[in-house]
mmCIF entry with sequence, helices, sheets and N, C-alpha, C, O atoms, coordinates in Angstrom:
data_MODEL
# 
_entry.id   MODEL 
# 
_entity.id                         1 
_entity.type                       polymer 
_entity.pdbx_number_of_molecules   1 
# 
_entity_poly.entity_id                      1 
_entity_poly.type                           'polypeptide(L)' 
_entity_poly.nstd_linkage                   no 
_entity_poly.nstd_monomer                   no 
_entity_poly.pdbx_seq_one_letter_code       MLSEQLDAAGAANRVGYESPSQFSREYRRYYGAPPKQDIQMLRSRTEL 
_entity_poly.pdbx_seq_one_letter_code_can   MLSEQLDAAGAANRVGYESPSQFSREYRRYYGAPPKQDIQMLRSRTEL 
_entity_poly.pdbx_strand_id                 A 
# 
loop_
_entity_poly_seq.entity_id 
_entity_poly_seq.num 
_entity_poly_seq.mon_id 
_entity_poly_seq.hetero 
1 1  MET n 
1 2  LEU n 
1 3  SER n 
1 4  GLU n 
1 5  GLN n 
1 6  LEU n 
1 7  ASP n 
1 8  ALA n 
1 9  ALA n 
1 10 GLY n 
1 11 ALA n 
1 12 ALA n 
1 13 ASN n 
1 14 ARG n 
1 15 VAL n 
1 16 GLY n 
1 17 TYR n 
1 18 GLU n 
1 19 SER n 
1 20 PRO n 
1 21 SER n 
1 22 GLN n 
1 23 PHE n 
1 24 SER n 
1 25 ARG n 
1 26 GLU n 
1 27 TYR n 
1 28 ARG n 
1 29 ARG n 
1 30 TYR n 
1 31 TYR n 
1 32 GLY n 
1 33 ALA n 
1 34 PRO n 
1 35 PRO n 
1 36 LYS n 
1 37 GLN n 
1 38 ASP n 
1 39 ILE n 
1 40 GLN n 
1 41 MET n 
1 42 LEU n 
1 43 ARG n 
1 44 SER n 
1 45 ARG n 
1 46 THR n 
1 47 GLU n 
1 48 LEU n 
# 
_struct_asym.id          A 
_struct_asym.entity_id   1 
# 
loop_
_struct_conf.conf_type_id 
_struct_conf.id 
_struct_conf.pdbx_PDB_helix_id 
_struct_conf.beg_label_comp_id 
_struct_conf.beg_label_asym_id 
_struct_conf.beg_label_seq_id 
_struct_conf.pdbx_beg_PDB_ins_code 
_struct_conf.end_label_comp_id 
_struct_conf.end_label_asym_id 
_struct_conf.end_label_seq_id 
_struct_conf.pdbx_end_PDB_ins_code 
_struct_conf.beg_auth_comp_id 
_struct_conf.beg_auth_asym_id 
_struct_conf.beg_auth_seq_id 
_struct_conf.end_auth_comp_id 
_struct_conf.end_auth_asym_id 
_struct_conf.end_auth_seq_id 
_struct_conf.pdbx_PDB_helix_class 
_struct_conf.details 
_struct_conf.pdbx_PDB_helix_length 
HELX_P HELX_P1 AA1 ALA A 8  ? ARG A 14 ? ALA A 8  ARG A 14 1 ? 7  
HELX_P HELX_P2 AA2 PRO A 20 ? TYR A 31 ? PRO A 20 TYR A 31 1 ? 12 
HELX_P HELX_P3 AA3 PRO A 35 ? THR A 46 ? PRO A 35 THR A 46 1 ? 12 
# 
_struct_conf_type.id          HELX_P 
_struct_conf_type.criteria    ? 
_struct_conf_type.reference   ? 
# 
loop_
_atom_site.group_PDB 
_atom_site.id 
_atom_site.type_symbol 
_atom_site.label_atom_id 
_atom_site.label_alt_id 
_atom_site.label_comp_id 
_atom_site.label_asym_id 
_atom_site.label_entity_id 
_atom_site.label_seq_id 
_atom_site.pdbx_PDB_ins_code 
_atom_site.Cartn_x 
_atom_site.Cartn_y 
_atom_site.Cartn_z 
_atom_site.occupancy 
_atom_site.B_iso_or_equiv 
_atom_site.pdbx_formal_charge 
_atom_site.auth_seq_id 
_atom_site.auth_comp_id 
_atom_site.auth_asym_id 
_atom_site.auth_atom_id 
_atom_site.pdbx_PDB_model_num 
ATOM 1   N N  . MET A 1 1  ? 102.988 110.147 98.066  1.00 0.00 ? 1  MET A N  1 
ATOM 2   C CA . MET A 1 1  ? 103.521 111.060 99.041  1.00 0.00 ? 1  MET A CA 1 
ATOM 3   C C  . MET A 1 1  ? 104.755 110.457 99.694  1.00 0.00 ? 1  MET A C  1 
ATOM 4   O O  . MET A 1 1  ? 105.732 111.155 99.964  1.00 0.00 ? 1  MET A O  1 
ATOM 5   N N  . LEU A 1 2  ? 104.703 109.186 99.937  1.00 0.00 ? 2  LEU A N  1 
ATOM 6   C CA . LEU A 1 2  ? 105.808 108.540 100.635 1.00 0.00 ? 2  LEU A CA 1 
ATOM 7   C C  . LEU A 1 2  ? 107.052 108.451 99.751  1.00 0.00 ? 2  LEU A C  1 
ATOM 8   O O  . LEU A 1 2  ? 108.135 108.868 100.161 1.00 0.00 ? 2  LEU A O  1 
ATOM 9   N N  . SER A 1 3  ? 106.903 107.921 98.563  1.00 0.00 ? 3  SER A N  1 
ATOM 10  C CA . SER A 1 3  ? 108.083 107.690 97.724  1.00 0.00 ? 3  SER A CA 1 
ATOM 11  C C  . SER A 1 3  ? 108.635 108.968 97.104  1.00 0.00 ? 3  SER A C  1 
ATOM 12  O O  . SER A 1 3  ? 109.820 109.028 96.778  1.00 0.00 ? 3  SER A O  1 
ATOM 13  N N  . GLU A 1 4  ? 107.801 109.988 96.934  1.00 0.00 ? 4  GLU A N  1 
ATOM 14  C CA . GLU A 1 4  ? 108.265 111.222 96.306  1.00 0.00 ? 4  GLU A CA 1 
ATOM 15  C C  . GLU A 1 4  ? 108.463 112.359 97.296  1.00 0.00 ? 4  GLU A C  1 
ATOM 16  O O  . GLU A 1 4  ? 108.689 113.500 96.892  1.00 0.00 ? 4  GLU A O  1 
ATOM 17  N N  . GLN A 1 5  ? 108.379 112.064 98.576  1.00 0.00 ? 5  GLN A N  1 
ATOM 18  C CA . GLN A 1 5  ? 108.594 113.063 99.626  1.00 0.00 ? 5  GLN A CA 1 
ATOM 19  C C  . GLN A 1 5  ? 107.667 114.267 99.477  1.00 0.00 ? 5  GLN A C  1 
ATOM 20  O O  . GLN A 1 5  ? 108.082 115.399 99.728  1.00 0.00 ? 5  GLN A O  1 
ATOM 21  N N  . LEU A 1 6  ? 106.406 114.035 99.069  1.00 0.00 ? 6  LEU A N  1 
ATOM 22  C CA . LEU A 1 6  ? 105.436 115.113 98.926  1.00 0.00 ? 6  LEU A CA 1 
ATOM 23  C C  . LEU A 1 6  ? 104.744 115.395 100.253 1.00 0.00 ? 6  LEU A C  1 
ATOM 24  O O  . LEU A 1 6  ? 104.520 114.490 101.058 1.00 0.00 ? 6  LEU A O  1 
ATOM 25  N N  . ASP A 1 7  ? 104.413 116.652 100.467 1.00 0.00 ? 7  ASP A N  1 
ATOM 26  C CA . ASP A 1 7  ? 103.557 116.986 101.596 1.00 0.00 ? 7  ASP A CA 1 
ATOM 27  C C  . ASP A 1 7  ? 102.112 116.988 101.098 1.00 0.00 ? 7  ASP A C  1 
ATOM 28  O O  . ASP A 1 7  ? 101.861 116.751 99.916  1.00 0.00 ? 7  ASP A O  1 
ATOM 29  N N  . ALA A 1 8  ? 101.169 117.252 101.991 1.00 0.00 ? 8  ALA A N  1 
ATOM 30  C CA . ALA A 1 8  ? 99.754  117.213 101.624 1.00 0.00 ? 8  ALA A CA 1 
ATOM 31  C C  . ALA A 1 8  ? 99.430  118.245 100.551 1.00 0.00 ? 8  ALA A C  1 
ATOM 32  O O  . ALA A 1 8  ? 98.625  117.972 99.661  1.00 0.00 ? 8  ALA A O  1 
ATOM 33  N N  . ALA A 1 9  ? 100.039 119.418 100.618 1.00 0.00 ? 9  ALA A N  1 
ATOM 34  C CA . ALA A 1 9  ? 99.770  120.453 99.617  1.00 0.00 ? 9  ALA A CA 1 
ATOM 35  C C  . ALA A 1 9  ? 100.248 120.002 98.233  1.00 0.00 ? 9  ALA A C  1 
ATOM 36  O O  . ALA A 1 9  ? 99.552  120.201 97.237  1.00 0.00 ? 9  ALA A O  1 
ATOM 37  N N  . GLY A 1 10 ? 101.416 119.405 98.178  1.00 0.00 ? 10 GLY A N  1 
ATOM 38  C CA . GLY A 1 10 ? 101.938 118.912 96.897  1.00 0.00 ? 10 GLY A CA 1 
ATOM 39  C C  . GLY A 1 10 ? 101.095 117.789 96.328  1.00 0.00 ? 10 GLY A C  1 
ATOM 40  O O  . GLY A 1 10 ? 100.826 117.753 95.128  1.00 0.00 ? 10 GLY A O  1 
ATOM 41  N N  . ALA A 1 11 ? 100.680 116.877 97.184  1.00 0.00 ? 11 ALA A N  1 
ATOM 42  C CA . ALA A 1 11 ? 99.826  115.775 96.739  1.00 0.00 ? 11 ALA A CA 1 
ATOM 43  C C  . ALA A 1 11 ? 98.469  116.293 96.286  1.00 0.00 ? 11 ALA A C  1 
ATOM 44  O O  . ALA A 1 11 ? 97.930  115.836 95.278  1.00 0.00 ? 11 ALA A O  1 
ATOM 45  N N  . ALA A 1 12 ? 97.919  117.243 97.027  1.00 0.00 ? 12 ALA A N  1 
ATOM 46  C CA . ALA A 1 12 ? 96.622  117.819 96.668  1.00 0.00 ? 12 ALA A CA 1 
ATOM 47  C C  . ALA A 1 12 ? 96.695  118.466 95.292  1.00 0.00 ? 12 ALA A C  1 
ATOM 48  O O  . ALA A 1 12 ? 95.809  118.276 94.458  1.00 0.00 ? 12 ALA A O  1 
ATOM 49  N N  . ASN A 1 13 ? 97.741  119.220 95.065  1.00 0.00 ? 13 ASN A N  1 
ATOM 50  C CA . ASN A 1 13 ? 97.922  119.881 93.775  1.00 0.00 ? 13 ASN A CA 1 
ATOM 51  C C  . ASN A 1 13 ? 98.063  118.849 92.659  1.00 0.00 ? 13 ASN A C  1 
ATOM 52  O O  . ASN A 1 13 ? 97.466  118.997 91.593  1.00 0.00 ? 13 ASN A O  1 
ATOM 53  N N  . ARG A 1 14 ? 98.835  117.828 92.899  1.00 0.00 ? 14 ARG A N  1 
ATOM 54  C CA . ARG A 1 14 ? 99.104  116.818 91.874  1.00 0.00 ? 14 ARG A CA 1 
ATOM 55  C C  . ARG A 1 14 ? 97.842  116.064 91.448  1.00 0.00 ? 14 ARG A C  1 
ATOM 56  O O  . ARG A 1 14 ? 97.706  115.697 90.281  1.00 0.00 ? 14 ARG A O  1 
ATOM 57  N N  . VAL A 1 15 ? 96.924  115.831 92.382  1.00 0.00 ? 15 VAL A N  1 
ATOM 58  C CA . VAL A 1 15 ? 95.710  115.084 92.032  1.00 0.00 ? 15 VAL A CA 1 
ATOM 59  C C  . VAL A 1 15 ? 94.530  115.983 91.701  1.00 0.00 ? 15 VAL A C  1 
ATOM 60  O O  . VAL A 1 15 ? 93.422  115.496 91.473  1.00 0.00 ? 15 VAL A O  1 
ATOM 61  N N  . GLY A 1 16 ? 94.759  117.303 91.674  1.00 0.00 ? 16 GLY A N  1 
ATOM 62  C CA . GLY A 1 16 ? 93.736  118.208 91.170  1.00 0.00 ? 16 GLY A CA 1 
ATOM 63  C C  . GLY A 1 16 ? 92.916  118.979 92.185  1.00 0.00 ? 16 GLY A C  1 
ATOM 64  O O  . GLY A 1 16 ? 91.961  119.657 91.806  1.00 0.00 ? 16 GLY A O  1 
ATOM 65  N N  . TYR A 1 17 ? 93.255  118.900 93.456  1.00 0.00 ? 17 TYR A N  1 
ATOM 66  C CA . TYR A 1 17 ? 92.546  119.692 94.458  1.00 0.00 ? 17 TYR A CA 1 
ATOM 67  C C  . TYR A 1 17 ? 93.042  121.125 94.411  1.00 0.00 ? 17 TYR A C  1 
ATOM 68  O O  . TYR A 1 17 ? 94.236  121.365 94.228  1.00 0.00 ? 17 TYR A O  1 
ATOM 69  N N  . GLU A 1 18 ? 92.149  122.066 94.572  1.00 0.00 ? 18 GLU A N  1 
ATOM 70  C CA . GLU A 1 18 ? 92.555  123.466 94.654  1.00 0.00 ? 18 GLU A CA 1 
ATOM 71  C C  . GLU A 1 18 ? 92.943  123.833 96.084  1.00 0.00 ? 18 GLU A C  1 
ATOM 72  O O  . GLU A 1 18 ? 93.674  124.798 96.303  1.00 0.00 ? 18 GLU A O  1 
ATOM 73  N N  . SER A 1 19 ? 92.454  123.064 97.054  1.00 0.00 ? 19 SER A N  1 
ATOM 74  C CA . SER A 1 19 ? 92.674  123.377 98.455  1.00 0.00 ? 19 SER A CA 1 
ATOM 75  C C  . SER A 1 19 ? 93.331  122.190 99.180  1.00 0.00 ? 19 SER A C  1 
ATOM 76  O O  . SER A 1 19 ? 92.753  121.104 99.235  1.00 0.00 ? 19 SER A O  1 
ATOM 77  N N  . PRO A 1 20 ? 94.531  122.394 99.732  1.00 0.00 ? 20 PRO A N  1 
ATOM 78  C CA . PRO A 1 20 ? 95.154  121.330 100.516 1.00 0.00 ? 20 PRO A CA 1 
ATOM 79  C C  . PRO A 1 20 ? 94.311  120.905 101.720 1.00 0.00 ? 20 PRO A C  1 
ATOM 80  O O  . PRO A 1 20 ? 94.315  119.736 102.106 1.00 0.00 ? 20 PRO A O  1 
ATOM 81  N N  . SER A 1 21 ? 93.587  121.862 102.311 1.00 0.00 ? 21 SER A N  1 
ATOM 82  C CA . SER A 1 21 ? 92.771  121.503 103.475 1.00 0.00 ? 21 SER A CA 1 
ATOM 83  C C  . SER A 1 21 ? 91.622  120.581 103.074 1.00 0.00 ? 21 SER A C  1 
ATOM 84  O O  . SER A 1 21 ? 91.266  119.682 103.836 1.00 0.00 ? 21 SER A O  1 
ATOM 85  N N  . GLN A 1 22 ? 91.043  120.784 101.907 1.00 0.00 ? 22 GLN A N  1 
ATOM 86  C CA . GLN A 1 22 ? 89.984  119.891 101.433 1.00 0.00 ? 22 GLN A CA 1 
ATOM 87  C C  . GLN A 1 22 ? 90.549  118.495 101.175 1.00 0.00 ? 22 GLN A C  1 
ATOM 88  O O  . GLN A 1 22 ? 89.917  117.496 101.518 1.00 0.00 ? 22 GLN A O  1 
ATOM 89  N N  . PHE A 1 23 ? 91.731  118.424 100.574 1.00 0.00 ? 23 PHE A N  1 
ATOM 90  C CA . PHE A 1 23 ? 92.390  117.144 100.356 1.00 0.00 ? 23 PHE A CA 1 
ATOM 91  C C  . PHE A 1 23 ? 92.610  116.424 101.688 1.00 0.00 ? 23 PHE A C  1 
ATOM 92  O O  . PHE A 1 23 ? 92.320  115.234 101.813 1.00 0.00 ? 23 PHE A O  1 
ATOM 93  N N  . SER A 1 24 ? 93.120  117.145 102.671 1.00 0.00 ? 24 SER A N  1 
ATOM 94  C CA . SER A 1 24 ? 93.382  116.541 103.985 1.00 0.00 ? 24 SER A CA 1 
ATOM 95  C C  . SER A 1 24 ? 92.105  116.043 104.644 1.00 0.00 ? 24 SER A C  1 
ATOM 96  O O  . SER A 1 24 ? 92.089  114.959 105.227 1.00 0.00 ? 24 SER A O  1 
ATOM 97  N N  . ARG A 1 25 ? 91.032  116.828 104.555 1.00 0.00 ? 25 ARG A N  1 
ATOM 98  C CA . ARG A 1 25 ? 89.754  116.392 105.136 1.00 0.00 ? 25 ARG A CA 1 
ATOM 99  C C  . ARG A 1 25 ? 89.252  115.121 104.474 1.00 0.00 ? 25 ARG A C  1 
ATOM 100 O O  . ARG A 1 25 ? 88.839  114.182 105.153 1.00 0.00 ? 25 ARG A O  1 
ATOM 101 N N  . GLU A 1 26 ? 89.289  115.093 103.155 1.00 0.00 ? 26 GLU A N  1 
ATOM 102 C CA . GLU A 1 26 ? 88.800  113.911 102.452 1.00 0.00 ? 26 GLU A CA 1 
ATOM 103 C C  . GLU A 1 26 ? 89.713  112.712 102.666 1.00 0.00 ? 26 GLU A C  1 
ATOM 104 O O  . GLU A 1 26 ? 89.230  111.586 102.783 1.00 0.00 ? 26 GLU A O  1 
ATOM 105 N N  . TYR A 1 27 ? 91.011  112.931 102.717 1.00 0.00 ? 27 TYR A N  1 
ATOM 106 C CA . TYR A 1 27 ? 91.964  111.851 102.997 1.00 0.00 ? 27 TYR A CA 1 
ATOM 107 C C  . TYR A 1 27 ? 91.672  111.244 104.366 1.00 0.00 ? 27 TYR A C  1 
ATOM 108 O O  . TYR A 1 27 ? 91.614  110.024 104.521 1.00 0.00 ? 27 TYR A O  1 
ATOM 109 N N  . ARG A 1 28 ? 91.490  112.110 105.346 1.00 0.00 ? 28 ARG A N  1 
ATOM 110 C CA . ARG A 1 28 ? 91.210  111.636 106.704 1.00 0.00 ? 28 ARG A CA 1 
ATOM 111 C C  . ARG A 1 28 ? 89.888  110.876 106.770 1.00 0.00 ? 28 ARG A C  1 
ATOM 112 O O  . ARG A 1 28 ? 89.791  109.842 107.431 1.00 0.00 ? 28 ARG A O  1 
ATOM 113 N N  . ARG A 1 29 ? 88.892  111.385 106.094 1.00 0.00 ? 29 ARG A N  1 
ATOM 114 C CA . ARG A 1 29 ? 87.592  110.720 106.081 1.00 0.00 ? 29 ARG A CA 1 
ATOM 115 C C  . ARG A 1 29 ? 87.704  109.325 105.448 1.00 0.00 ? 29 ARG A C  1 
ATOM 116 O O  . ARG A 1 29 ? 87.081  108.377 105.926 1.00 0.00 ? 29 ARG A O  1 
ATOM 117 N N  . TYR A 1 30 ? 88.486  109.201 104.392 1.00 0.00 ? 30 TYR A N  1 
ATOM 118 C CA . TYR A 1 30 ? 88.617  107.930 103.681 1.00 0.00 ? 30 TYR A CA 1 
ATOM 119 C C  . TYR A 1 30 ? 89.547  106.944 104.390 1.00 0.00 ? 30 TYR A C  1 
ATOM 120 O O  . TYR A 1 30 ? 89.228  105.761 104.507 1.00 0.00 ? 30 TYR A O  1 
ATOM 121 N N  . TYR A 1 31 ? 90.705  107.436 104.867 1.00 0.00 ? 31 TYR A N  1 
ATOM 122 C CA . TYR A 1 31 ? 91.725  106.560 105.446 1.00 0.00 ? 31 TYR A CA 1 
ATOM 123 C C  . TYR A 1 31 ? 91.736  106.522 106.971 1.00 0.00 ? 31 TYR A C  1 
ATOM 124 O O  . TYR A 1 31 ? 92.386  105.655 107.556 1.00 0.00 ? 31 TYR A O  1 
ATOM 125 N N  . GLY A 1 32 ? 91.034  107.440 107.625 1.00 0.00 ? 32 GLY A N  1 
ATOM 126 C CA . GLY A 1 32 ? 90.949  107.410 109.073 1.00 0.00 ? 32 GLY A CA 1 
ATOM 127 C C  . GLY A 1 32 ? 92.028  108.181 109.814 1.00 0.00 ? 32 GLY A C  1 
ATOM 128 O O  . GLY A 1 32 ? 91.998  108.258 111.043 1.00 0.00 ? 32 GLY A O  1 
ATOM 129 N N  . ALA A 1 33 ? 92.973  108.748 109.091 1.00 0.00 ? 33 ALA A N  1 
ATOM 130 C CA . ALA A 1 33 ? 94.037  109.541 109.710 1.00 0.00 ? 33 ALA A CA 1 
ATOM 131 C C  . ALA A 1 33 ? 94.419  110.640 108.730 1.00 0.00 ? 33 ALA A C  1 
ATOM 132 O O  . ALA A 1 33 ? 94.305  110.453 107.519 1.00 0.00 ? 33 ALA A O  1 
ATOM 133 N N  . PRO A 1 34 ? 94.871  111.781 109.235 1.00 0.00 ? 34 PRO A N  1 
ATOM 134 C CA . PRO A 1 34 ? 95.312  112.837 108.319 1.00 0.00 ? 34 PRO A CA 1 
ATOM 135 C C  . PRO A 1 34 ? 96.558  112.384 107.556 1.00 0.00 ? 34 PRO A C  1 
ATOM 136 O O  . PRO A 1 34 ? 97.315  111.550 108.052 1.00 0.00 ? 34 PRO A O  1 
ATOM 137 N N  . PRO A 1 35 ? 96.776  112.923 106.363 1.00 0.00 ? 35 PRO A N  1 
ATOM 138 C CA . PRO A 1 35 ? 97.911  112.468 105.560 1.00 0.00 ? 35 PRO A CA 1 
ATOM 139 C C  . PRO A 1 35 ? 99.261  112.607 106.257 1.00 0.00 ? 35 PRO A C  1 
ATOM 140 O O  . PRO A 1 35 ? 100.109 111.723 106.135 1.00 0.00 ? 35 PRO A O  1 
ATOM 141 N N  . LYS A 1 36 ? 99.470  113.690 106.979 1.00 0.00 ? 36 LYS A N  1 
ATOM 142 C CA . LYS A 1 36 ? 100.758 113.873 107.657 1.00 0.00 ? 36 LYS A CA 1 
ATOM 143 C C  . LYS A 1 36 ? 101.024 112.754 108.664 1.00 0.00 ? 36 LYS A C  1 
ATOM 144 O O  . LYS A 1 36 ? 102.130 112.217 108.726 1.00 0.00 ? 36 LYS A O  1 
ATOM 145 N N  . GLN A 1 37 ? 100.022 112.413 109.439 1.00 0.00 ? 37 GLN A N  1 
ATOM 146 C CA . GLN A 1 37 ? 100.172 111.355 110.431 1.00 0.00 ? 37 GLN A CA 1 
ATOM 147 C C  . GLN A 1 37 ? 100.393 110.002 109.753 1.00 0.00 ? 37 GLN A C  1 
ATOM 148 O O  . GLN A 1 37 ? 101.222 109.205 110.192 1.00 0.00 ? 37 GLN A O  1 
ATOM 149 N N  . ASP A 1 38 ? 99.656  109.760 108.698 1.00 0.00 ? 38 ASP A N  1 
ATOM 150 C CA . ASP A 1 38 ? 99.787  108.511 107.960 1.00 0.00 ? 38 ASP A CA 1 
ATOM 151 C C  . ASP A 1 38 ? 101.187 108.356 107.380 1.00 0.00 ? 38 ASP A C  1 
ATOM 152 O O  . ASP A 1 38 ? 101.791 107.289 107.490 1.00 0.00 ? 38 ASP A O  1 
ATOM 153 N N  . ILE A 1 39 ? 101.702 109.411 106.764 1.00 0.00 ? 39 ILE A N  1 
ATOM 154 C CA . ILE A 1 39 ? 103.030 109.357 106.154 1.00 0.00 ? 39 ILE A CA 1 
ATOM 155 C C  . ILE A 1 39 ? 104.113 109.181 107.222 1.00 0.00 ? 39 ILE A C  1 
ATOM 156 O O  . ILE A 1 39 ? 105.061 108.422 107.017 1.00 0.00 ? 39 ILE A O  1 
ATOM 157 N N  . GLN A 1 40 ? 103.985 109.864 108.344 1.00 0.00 ? 40 GLN A N  1 
ATOM 158 C CA . GLN A 1 40 ? 104.969 109.709 109.425 1.00 0.00 ? 40 GLN A CA 1 
ATOM 159 C C  . GLN A 1 40 ? 104.997 108.263 109.909 1.00 0.00 ? 40 GLN A C  1 
ATOM 160 O O  . GLN A 1 40 ? 106.071 107.713 110.150 1.00 0.00 ? 40 GLN A O  1 
ATOM 161 N N  . MET A 1 41 ? 103.836 107.646 110.053 1.00 0.00 ? 41 MET A N  1 
ATOM 162 C CA . MET A 1 41 ? 103.774 106.261 110.502 1.00 0.00 ? 41 MET A CA 1 
ATOM 163 C C  . MET A 1 41 ? 104.409 105.341 109.474 1.00 0.00 ? 41 MET A C  1 
ATOM 164 O O  . MET A 1 41 ? 105.176 104.450 109.836 1.00 0.00 ? 41 MET A O  1 
ATOM 165 N N  . LEU A 1 42 ? 104.104 105.540 108.201 1.00 0.00 ? 42 LEU A N  1 
ATOM 166 C CA . LEU A 1 42 ? 104.673 104.698 107.152 1.00 0.00 ? 42 LEU A CA 1 
ATOM 167 C C  . LEU A 1 42 ? 106.179 104.878 107.049 1.00 0.00 ? 42 LEU A C  1 
ATOM 168 O O  . LEU A 1 42 ? 106.899 103.899 106.851 1.00 0.00 ? 42 LEU A O  1 
ATOM 169 N N  . ARG A 1 43 ? 106.673 106.103 107.178 1.00 0.00 ? 43 ARG A N  1 
ATOM 170 C CA . ARG A 1 43 ? 108.118 106.333 107.123 1.00 0.00 ? 43 ARG A CA 1 
ATOM 171 C C  . ARG A 1 43 ? 108.823 105.661 108.289 1.00 0.00 ? 43 ARG A C  1 
ATOM 172 O O  . ARG A 1 43 ? 109.907 105.103 108.119 1.00 0.00 ? 43 ARG A O  1 
ATOM 173 N N  . SER A 1 44 ? 108.225 105.707 109.464 1.00 0.00 ? 44 SER A N  1 
ATOM 174 C CA . SER A 1 44 ? 108.859 105.070 110.626 1.00 0.00 ? 44 SER A CA 1 
ATOM 175 C C  . SER A 1 44 ? 108.921 103.546 110.444 1.00 0.00 ? 44 SER A C  1 
ATOM 176 O O  . SER A 1 44 ? 109.851 102.903 110.930 1.00 0.00 ? 44 SER A O  1 
ATOM 177 N N  . ARG A 1 45 ? 107.955 102.983 109.763 1.00 0.00 ? 45 ARG A N  1 
ATOM 178 C CA . ARG A 1 45 ? 107.970 101.539 109.496 1.00 0.00 ? 45 ARG A CA 1 
ATOM 179 C C  . ARG A 1 45 ? 109.044 101.165 108.495 1.00 0.00 ? 45 ARG A C  1 
ATOM 180 O O  . ARG A 1 45 ? 109.661 100.108 108.622 1.00 0.00 ? 45 ARG A O  1 
ATOM 181 N N  . THR A 1 46 ? 109.280 102.007 107.505 1.00 0.00 ? 46 THR A N  1 
ATOM 182 C CA . THR A 1 46 ? 110.260 101.684 106.476 1.00 0.00 ? 46 THR A CA 1 
ATOM 183 C C  . THR A 1 46 ? 111.698 101.914 106.938 1.00 0.00 ? 46 THR A C  1 
ATOM 184 O O  . THR A 1 46 ? 112.636 101.415 106.317 1.00 0.00 ? 46 THR A O  1 
ATOM 185 N N  . GLU A 1 47 ? 111.872 102.659 108.017 1.00 0.00 ? 47 GLU A N  1 
ATOM 186 C CA . GLU A 1 47 ? 113.224 102.929 108.525 1.00 0.00 ? 47 GLU A CA 1 
ATOM 187 C C  . GLU A 1 47 ? 113.772 101.770 109.355 1.00 0.00 ? 47 GLU A C  1 
ATOM 188 O O  . GLU A 1 47 ? 114.959 101.756 109.679 1.00 0.00 ? 47 GLU A O  1 
ATOM 189 N N  . LEU A 1 48 ? 112.948 100.822 109.696 1.00 0.00 ? 48 LEU A N  1 
ATOM 190 C CA . LEU A 1 48 ? 113.387 99.707  110.536 1.00 0.00 ? 48 LEU A CA 1 
ATOM 191 C C  . LEU A 1 48 ? 114.284 98.769  109.830 1.00 0.00 ? 48 LEU A C  1 
ATOM 192 O O  . LEU A 1 48 ? 114.731 97.783  110.416 1.00 0.00 ? 48 LEU A O  1 
# 
């Protein structure tokens, strides 16, 4: 998502999810933050 500028819907589609919301729920459950928040944090770190 970070290197290819994908949003959660694009990432969900690419890895085989039919529902972006299901992808986001599972991502949050696994990583502790929703994908959008995670990507924003990572992008802000790489801009330094």
